[in-house]
N, C-alpha and C positions, 0 to 999 in steps of 0.2 A: 330772504334776508330781512332782518329788521330794518326799519327806515333809517335809523341813526347810523348803523353800520354801513348801509348802502351809501348814504350821503358822505360820510367821512371817507369811505373807501374810494368813492368817485373823486372827491377832492384830492385825496392822496395820489391816486393814479394820474389825474390831470396835472398835478404839480410836478410829479416825477417825469411825465412825458415832456412838460415844458422845460424842466431842468436839463433833461437829456437831449433836448433839441429835436425830438421825434414827433412833436405835436403838429398835426395838420391845422389848417385854418379852421376847419369845422370843429376839431377838438378844442382848439384855443377858444373859439367863440362859445362852445358849450361849457367849457370850464369857467370862463369869465361870467357867463350867465348864471351858473350855479353859485359861483362865489359871490355874486351880487345879491342873490336871494338870501344866502346864508349871512352875508354882511348886514343886510337889513334886519334879519332876525336877531343878530348879536348887537345891534346898535344900542349904545348906552351902557353896555356891559363891558367895562374896561378889560377884564381878564379875557373875555370872549373875543374882543377886537384884537387884542395882542396875540392870542392863540391863532386866530385866522391869519393875521399878517405874517407871523413867524412860520406858520405851517407851510406857506408857499415856498420859502427857501429851505426849510428843513422839515419836510412833511413827516418823516418817520419819527423824528424827535418830538414834534408838537402834536401828533395825532391823539394821544391820550387826553391832553388838556382840551383840545378842540372838541373831542367827543363828549367830555364831561360838560362843557359849556352848552353844547347842542342838546344834551339830555335835559339840562336845566331850563332851556327855553322851549321845550316840547316841540322841537323841529319835526318830530314824527307826525304831528298833526298837520303839517304844511304840505299839502298835496302838490303844490307847484315845485317845491324843493325836491320832493321825492321823484317827481316826473323828470325834472332837470337832471337829477343824478342818474336815472335810468337811461336817459338819452345819451349822456356822456359815456356811460359804461357800454352802451350799444356801439358807440364809435370806437372806443378803446379796445373792447373785447367782444367782437361780433359773435365769435364762436361760443364764448361763455354765456352771452346773452341768449343766443339761440338754444343752448342746452339748458336754460333755466337757472343758471348759476346765481343770478341776482334776484330770484323770486322765491327765496327760502322762507318758509313759514315756521316759526319756532314757538307758537303759542303753547304754553304749558310745559315747555322743555326746561330741564334743570341740568346744570353742569355741562353746558354746551358752548362751544366757541364757533364762530362763523368767520371765515376768511382764510387767507393763505398764511403759511409760516407761523402758526400759533403754537404755543407751548402750554400744556396744562398738566397739572399733577393732581390726581384724586387719591384720597386715602379712604378706604371703606373698612368697616368693621368697628369693633369696640376697642377702646384704649385700655391697657392693663394698668 
């Protein structure tokens, strides 16, 4: 999985677990740690700070804005944020982690989506 999708996915899964009241203390701690790392990355970026704050209460609605801000800040290069996201996902989805769900490598891929519940429409061929 690409680093930005992993980080945003982990933040979304952590926020949803917190909202649903299903988060253990370990999950809450891992989520807060990841959120703190991302918050430092977005510090001084008004839109990014708003996206992160709003994402916590409405993760699915604010996910695209947060993802765009994290791409802008090159969070993919932040090894500590990537590792924190992997730790959180290991707590939230141990089976998926063990199966390699969060270690997808898409170098050179085109027209690919990663994640659950995606929709994509591709049109191939020449137009008339």
